[in-house]
C-alpha positions as CSV (number, residue, x, y, z in Angstrom):
1,M,282.5,79.6,80.6
2,Q,279.0,78.8,79.5
3,N,280.3,76.6,76.7
4,Q,282.3,74.5,79.2
5,D,279.2,74.1,81.4
6,L,277.1,72.9,78.5
7,V,279.9,70.4,77.5
8,K,280.0,69.0,81.1
9,L,276.2,68.7,81.2
10,E,276.1,66.9,77.9
11,E,278.8,64.5,79.2
12,K,276.7,63.8,82.3
13,L,273.6,63.1,80.2
14,L,275.5,60.7,78.0
15,E,276.9,58.8,81.1
16,K,273.4,58.6,82.6
17,E,272.0,57.3,79.3
18,E,274.7,54.6,79.1
19,R,273.9,53.6,82.7
20,L,270.2,53.3,81.8
21,D,271.0,51.2,78.7
22,K,273.0,48.9,80.9
23,E,270.2,48.6,83.5
24,K,267.7,47.9,80.7
25,E,269.9,45.1,79.3
26,K,270.2,43.7,82.8
27,L,266.4,43.7,83.3
28,E,265.8,42.0,80.0
29,K,268.3,39.3,80.9
30,E,266.6,38.8,84.3
31,K,263.2,38.6,82.6
32,L,264.5,35.9,80.3
33,D,266.0,34.1,83.2
34,L,262.6,34.2,85.1
35,V,260.8,32.8,82.0
36,K,263.4,30.0,81.8
37,I,263.0,29.2,85.5
38,K,259.2,29.2,85.2
39,E,259.4,26.7,82.3
40,E,261.8,24.5,84.2
41,Y,259.5,24.5,87.2
42,R,256.5,23.7,85.0
43,E,258.3,20.8,83.4
44,K,259.4,19.5,86.9
45,L,255.8,19.8,88.1
46,S,254.4,18.0,85.1
47,K,257.0,15.2,85.5
48,S,256.4,14.8,89.2
49,S,252.5,14.8,88.9
50,G,252.3,13.1,85.6
51,L,249.9,15.8,84.3
52,T,250.1,18.3,81.5
53,S,249.4,21.9,82.1
54,D,245.8,21.7,80.8
55,E,245.2,18.6,83.0
56,A,246.7,20.4,86.0
57,R,244.4,23.3,85.4
58,N,241.3,21.1,85.1
59,E,242.4,19.2,88.3
60,L,242.6,22.5,90.1
61,L,239.1,23.6,88.9
62,K,237.7,20.2,90.0
63,E,239.2,20.6,93.5
64,T,237.7,24.1,93.8
65,E,234.3,22.9,92.6
66,E,234.2,20.1,95.1
67,K,235.3,22.4,97.8
68,E,232.6,24.9,97.1
69,S,229.8,22.4,96.2
70,Q,228.8,22.0,99.9
71,A,228.3,25.7,100.2
72,V,226.3,25.8,97.0
73,A,224.1,22.9,98.1
74,R,223.5,24.6,101.4
75,I,222.4,27.8,99.6
76,I,220.1,25.7,97.3
77,R,218.5,24.0,100.3
78,E,217.9,27.3,102.0
79,K,216.2,28.7,98.8
80,E,214.1,25.6,98.5
81,D,212.9,25.9,102.1
82,I,211.9,29.5,101.5
83,A,210.1,28.6,98.2
84,R,208.2,25.8,99.9
85,K,207.1,28.2,102.7
86,T,205.9,30.9,100.3
87,A,204.6,28.7,97.4
88,D,201.2,27.9,99.0
89,K,200.6,31.4,100.0
90,K,201.6,32.8,96.6
91,S,199.4,30.3,94.8
92,Q,196.5,31.2,97.0
93,E,197.1,34.9,96.2
94,I,197.2,34.2,92.5
95,L,193.9,32.2,92.5
96,I,192.1,34.7,94.7
97,D,193.3,37.6,92.6
98,S,192.3,35.6,89.4
99,M,188.8,35.0,90.8
100,R,188.5,38.7,91.6
101,H,189.3,39.5,88.0
102,G,186.6,37.0,86.9
103,A,183.9,39.0,88.7
104,L,181.2,40.1,86.2
105,N,178.7,42.8,85.8
106,Y,176.9,40.7,83.2
107,I,173.3,39.8,84.1
108,A,172.3,36.4,82.7
109,E,169.0,36.1,80.8
110,Y,167.8,32.6,81.5
111,T,165.6,31.2,78.9
112,V,161.9,31.5,79.9
113,S,159.7,28.6,78.8
114,T,156.4,30.1,80.0
115,V,154.2,32.8,78.6
116,K,151.9,34.7,81.0
117,I,148.4,35.5,79.8
118,D,145.7,37.7,81.2
119,D,142.7,36.1,79.6
120,E,142.0,32.4,79.5
121,D,140.1,32.9,76.2
122,I,143.4,33.3,74.4
123,K,144.0,29.6,74.9
124,G,141.0,28.9,72.7
125,R,142.3,31.0,69.9
126,I,145.7,29.4,70.2
127,I,144.1,25.9,69.9
128,G,142.0,27.0,66.9
129,K,139.3,25.1,65.1
130,E,139.8,21.4,65.7
131,G,143.3,22.2,67.1
132,R,144.7,23.3,63.7
133,N,146.4,26.4,65.2
134,I,148.2,24.6,68.0
135,R,149.3,21.9,65.6
136,A,150.7,24.4,63.2
137,F,152.5,26.2,66.0
138,E,154.1,23.0,67.4
139,Q,155.2,21.9,63.9
140,A,156.7,25.3,63.1
141,T,158.6,25.7,66.4
142,G,159.3,22.1,67.3
143,V,158.0,22.5,70.9
144,D,155.2,21.1,72.9
145,V,152.5,23.5,74.1
146,D,150.9,22.8,77.5
147,L,147.7,24.8,78.2
148,D,146.6,23.0,81.4
149,E,148.0,25.5,84.0
150,E,145.9,28.6,84.6
151,G,147.3,32.0,83.7
152,I,150.3,30.7,81.8
153,I,151.2,28.7,78.7
154,R,154.1,26.3,79.1
155,L,156.5,25.5,76.3
156,S,158.5,22.3,76.5
157,N,161.6,21.2,74.5
158,F,165.1,20.3,75.4
159,D,166.5,22.7,72.9
160,Q,166.4,26.1,74.6
161,V,166.9,28.0,71.3
162,R,163.7,26.5,70.0
163,R,161.9,27.3,73.2
164,E,163.1,31.0,73.0
165,I,161.9,31.2,69.4
166,A,158.5,29.7,70.4
167,R,158.2,32.1,73.4
168,R,158.9,35.2,71.3
169,S,156.6,34.0,68.5
170,L,153.7,33.2,70.9
171,E,154.0,36.6,72.5
172,K,153.8,38.3,69.1
173,L,150.8,36.2,68.0
174,I,148.9,37.0,71.2
175,K,149.5,40.8,70.6
176,D,148.7,40.5,66.9
177,T,145.5,38.5,67.7
178,R,145.6,37.0,64.1
179,I,146.3,33.5,65.2
180,Q,146.0,31.2,62.1
181,P,148.3,28.6,60.5
182,F,149.6,31.0,57.7
183,R,150.3,33.8,60.2
184,I,151.9,31.4,62.7
185,E,154.4,30.2,60.1
186,E,155.2,33.8,59.0
187,I,155.8,35.0,62.6
188,V,157.9,31.9,63.5
189,D,160.1,32.5,60.4
190,Q,160.6,36.2,61.3
191,T,161.4,35.3,64.9
192,K,164.0,32.7,63.8
193,K,165.9,35.4,61.9
194,E,165.6,37.7,64.8
195,V,167.0,35.1,67.3
196,E,169.8,34.2,64.9
197,K,170.8,37.9,64.7
198,I,170.6,38.1,68.5
199,M,172.9,35.0,68.8
200,F,175.4,36.5,66.5
201,E,175.5,39.8,68.4
202,E,175.8,38.0,71.7
203,G,178.6,35.8,70.4
204,E,180.4,38.8,69.1
205,K,179.9,40.6,72.3
206,L,181.2,37.7,74.3
207,A,184.3,37.3,72.1
208,H,185.1,41.0,72.2
209,E,184.6,41.1,76.0
210,V,187.5,38.7,76.5
211,G,189.7,40.3,73.7
212,V,189.1,37.9,70.7
213,F,188.4,39.7,67.5
214,N,189.2,37.3,64.6
215,L,186.7,34.5,64.9
216,S,184.6,33.4,62.0
217,A,180.9,34.4,61.8
218,D,179.8,30.8,62.3
219,L,181.8,30.4,65.5
220,L,180.4,33.7,66.8
221,S,176.9,32.6,66.1
222,M,177.5,29.3,68.0
223,L,179.0,31.2,70.9
224,G,175.8,33.3,70.9
225,R,173.8,30.2,71.6
226,F,175.4,30.2,75.1
227,K,172.8,33.0,75.9
228,F,170.1,30.4,75.8
229,R,172.1,27.5,77.3
230,T,172.6,26.6,80.9
231,S,174.5,23.8,82.7
232,Y,173.1,22.9,86.1
233,G,171.5,26.4,86.3
234,Q,174.7,28.3,85.3
235,N,174.3,30.3,82.1
236,L,177.0,29.5,79.7
237,I,177.8,33.1,78.8
238,V,178.3,33.9,82.5
239,H,180.4,30.7,83.0
240,T,182.6,31.4,79.9
241,L,183.2,35.0,80.8
242,E,184.2,34.1,84.3
243,E,186.4,31.2,83.2
244,T,188.2,33.2,80.5
245,K,189.0,36.2,82.7
246,I,190.3,33.9,85.5
247,G,192.3,31.8,83.0
248,I,193.9,34.9,81.4
249,H,194.9,36.3,84.8
250,I,196.5,33.0,85.9
251,A,198.4,32.8,82.7
252,Q,199.7,36.3,83.0
253,E,200.8,35.7,86.6
254,I,202.8,32.5,85.9
255,G,204.1,33.5,82.5
256,A,202.1,31.1,80.3
257,D,200.8,31.9,76.8
258,A,197.7,34.1,77.6
259,N,196.4,34.0,74.0
260,I,196.2,30.2,74.0
261,V,194.4,30.3,77.4
262,R,192.1,33.0,76.1
263,L,190.9,31.0,73.1
264,G,190.9,27.7,75.1
265,C,188.6,29.1,77.8
266,L,186.4,30.9,75.3
267,L,185.8,27.8,73.2
268,H,186.1,25.0,75.8
269,D,182.3,24.4,75.8
270,I,181.6,25.1,72.2
271,G,180.7,21.4,71.7
272,K,177.6,21.9,74.0
273,V,175.9,23.8,71.2
274,A,177.4,21.8,68.3
275,E,175.4,19.3,66.3
276,G,176.4,15.6,66.3
277,E,176.7,12.6,68.5
278,G,179.2,12.3,71.3
279,N,180.1,14.3,74.4
280,H,180.8,18.1,74.1
281,V,184.5,17.6,74.5
282,K,184.8,15.5,71.3
283,L,182.3,17.6,69.4
284,G,184.0,20.8,70.3
285,A,187.5,19.5,69.2
286,E,186.1,18.3,65.9
287,L,184.4,21.6,65.3
288,L,187.6,23.6,66.0
289,K,189.6,21.4,63.7
290,K,187.1,22.2,60.9
291,Y,187.8,25.9,61.4
292,N,191.6,25.3,61.5
293,M,192.1,26.5,65.0
294,P,195.6,26.0,66.5
295,E,196.4,22.6,67.8
296,S,197.3,24.0,71.2
297,V,193.8,25.5,71.5
298,I,192.2,22.2,70.4
299,N,194.2,20.4,73.1
300,C,192.9,22.8,75.7
301,V,189.3,21.8,74.7
302,L,190.2,18.1,74.6
303,E,191.8,18.2,78.1
304,H,189.6,20.5,80.1
305,H,187.8,17.6,81.7
306,E,190.9,15.4,81.8
307,D,189.6,13.1,79.1
308,K,193.3,12.9,78.0
309,P,196.5,13.8,79.8
310,F,197.5,17.5,79.9
311,S,199.8,18.4,77.0
312,S,200.7,21.9,78.2
313,I,200.6,24.3,81.1
314,E,197.9,26.3,79.1
315,S,195.6,23.2,79.1
316,M,196.0,22.9,82.9
317,I,195.1,26.6,83.3
318,V,191.9,26.1,81.3
319,Y,191.0,23.1,83.4
320,I,191.7,25.0,86.7
321,A,189.7,28.1,85.5
322,D,186.8,25.9,84.4
323,A,186.7,24.2,87.8
324,I,186.9,27.6,89.7
325,S,184.0,29.0,87.8
326,G,181.8,25.9,88.0
327,A,182.5,25.1,91.6
328,R,182.2,28.6,93.2
329,P,179.3,28.8,95.7
330,G,176.0,29.7,93.9
331,A,177.3,29.0,90.4
332,R,175.3,25.9,89.8
333,Y,172.3,24.2,91.2
334,E,170.0,21.4,90.6
335,D,166.7,20.3,92.1
336,V,167.6,17.4,94.3
337,E,164.2,15.7,94.0
338,E,164.3,16.0,90.2
339,Y,167.9,14.7,90.2
340,A,167.0,11.6,92.3
341,K,163.9,11.0,90.2
342,R,165.9,11.0,87.0
343,L,168.4,8.5,88.3
344,T,165.6,6.2,89.5
345,E,163.9,6.5,86.1
346,M,167.1,5.6,84.3
347,E,167.5,2.5,86.4
348,E,163.8,1.5,85.9
349,I,164.2,1.8,82.1
350,A,167.1,-0.7,82.2
351,K,165.5,-3.1,84.6
352,K,162.4,-3.6,82.4
353,Y,164.5,-5.3,79.7
354,E,164.6,-9.1,79.8
355,G,167.9,-10.5,81.1
356,V,168.8,-7.5,83.3
357,A,169.5,-8.6,86.8
358,D,170.1,-5.0,88.2
359,A,171.0,-1.5,87.2
360,Y,172.8,1.4,88.8
361,A,173.0,5.1,87.7
362,F,176.3,6.9,88.2
363,E,178.0,10.2,87.4
364,A,175.0,12.4,87.9
365,G,173.1,10.3,85.4
366,R,175.7,10.3,82.7
367,E,176.6,6.6,83.2
368,L,174.3,3.6,83.7
369,R,175.8,0.3,84.8
370,V,173.6,-2.7,83.9
371,I,174.2,-6.2,85.4
372,I,173.3,-9.0,83.0
373,D,172.1,-12.5,83.9
374,P,174.7,-14.6,82.0
375,G,172.3,-17.5,81.8
376,R,169.7,-15.5,79.8
377,L,171.8,-13.4,77.4
378,D,175.0,-14.1,75.5
379,D,177.7,-11.6,74.6
380,A,176.1,-10.5,71.3
381,Q,172.7,-10.0,72.9
382,T,174.3,-8.0,75.8
383,T,175.9,-5.6,73.3
384,I,172.6,-5.1,71.5
385,L,170.8,-4.5,74.8
386,A,173.2,-1.9,75.9
387,T,172.5,0.1,72.7
388,K,168.8,-0.2,73.1
389,I,168.9,1.0,76.7
390,R,171.1,4.0,75.8
391,E,168.8,5.0,73.0
392,E,165.7,4.9,75.2
393,V,167.3,6.8,78.0
394,S,168.5,9.5,75.6
395,R,165.1,9.7,74.0
396,T,162.9,9.8,77.1
397,L,165.0,11.6,79.8
398,A,166.6,15.1,80.0
399,V,170.1,13.9,80.8
400,P,172.9,16.5,80.2
401,G,175.6,15.3,77.8
402,E,176.1,11.8,76.5
403,V,174.8,8.8,78.3
404,K,177.2,5.9,78.7
405,V,175.7,2.5,79.3
406,T,178.0,-0.3,80.6
407,A,176.5,-3.8,80.4
408,I,178.4,-6.3,82.6
409,R,178.0,-10.0,81.9
410,E,180.1,-12.2,84.1
411,F,179.9,-15.9,84.3
412,R,181.2,-17.6,87.4
413,A,181.6,-21.4,88.1
414,I,182.1,-22.2,91.8
415,S,183.0,-25.7,93.0
416,T,183.2,-26.5,96.7
417,E,184.4,-29.6,98.4
418,T,182.7,-30.9,101.6
């Protein structure tokens, strides 16, 4: 009985398997039919539209893009409106935060050009027999010594490093009491070495303060001269520290290269303590080329007063940081009376020359415009006169930076009919 049941079950399974095979064949046939129908419809569509399948797909994508472009444009406009509303506020926040980072705990030591004395008899020893001591001192230090004011000795020279050497030397000589030419030369030589060491240490300290550790010893010594250099009353070490910290923070906020900004800010005024003729921008760039500094850093120096168009976002940041530090309230000052006097003296120097009709001082005394009488001087004489005036102004007046003299010779012939 069991054998019969197994046979019947086996027969049923075989029948079911046959039915499944038939269904499978039917499905395969239907699948092939569908593929054939799809191809037929594709061919009909291509014939009716004149497009290939790739062209049809591209056309569909184009239609979709045009359909959605208005929505995309609307989103862009909304984002732009939001950006405009928040941009000013965000830029103010960046600048204010940058200025906060530029706050210093450094106390500037302004160069003192006077030495206080308790006894007026000291002046006699400083002068020496027949003035030999004071002559030796002035020759060794390169400064002028003024003994006219009671209680102090005034030291005069445009070079503040020389004045500092003279001040320190004079204080040592007064304490030493052995004031004589040989001793004067010895003390001045010692003080020069002392001040050179101080300048190197100050330059190294300044560089390390802003995170620069690979400058040459010569550049560090030149940076140290900032300790004894001021611009409109603002000490250059203070200004450089402020500017560099502000510049670095701005660069970090907007994603600029902070290392380029760091070096650009640190070295932007290096030309003010460099030797040579020309303004500090030109001198600074030439000096940095000599020491193989990166071109991007040199461009920051060349462009920080907009003497040439900005070549990078880093140059713009150095310019902005310089302006913030120099323009903040209390950063710089100048005696208004002395300022007006200097401008007047510049104009008077030019007017005393033959052939000058008038003269005007501009740009805080950095430019002198001279009007020439065309009937008295020709073009060649005008060129020579401009050079003479510039040399005299530079020699006799304490004008910061390079003086530009522009001589204008204009001939006019006017005819009227009555």
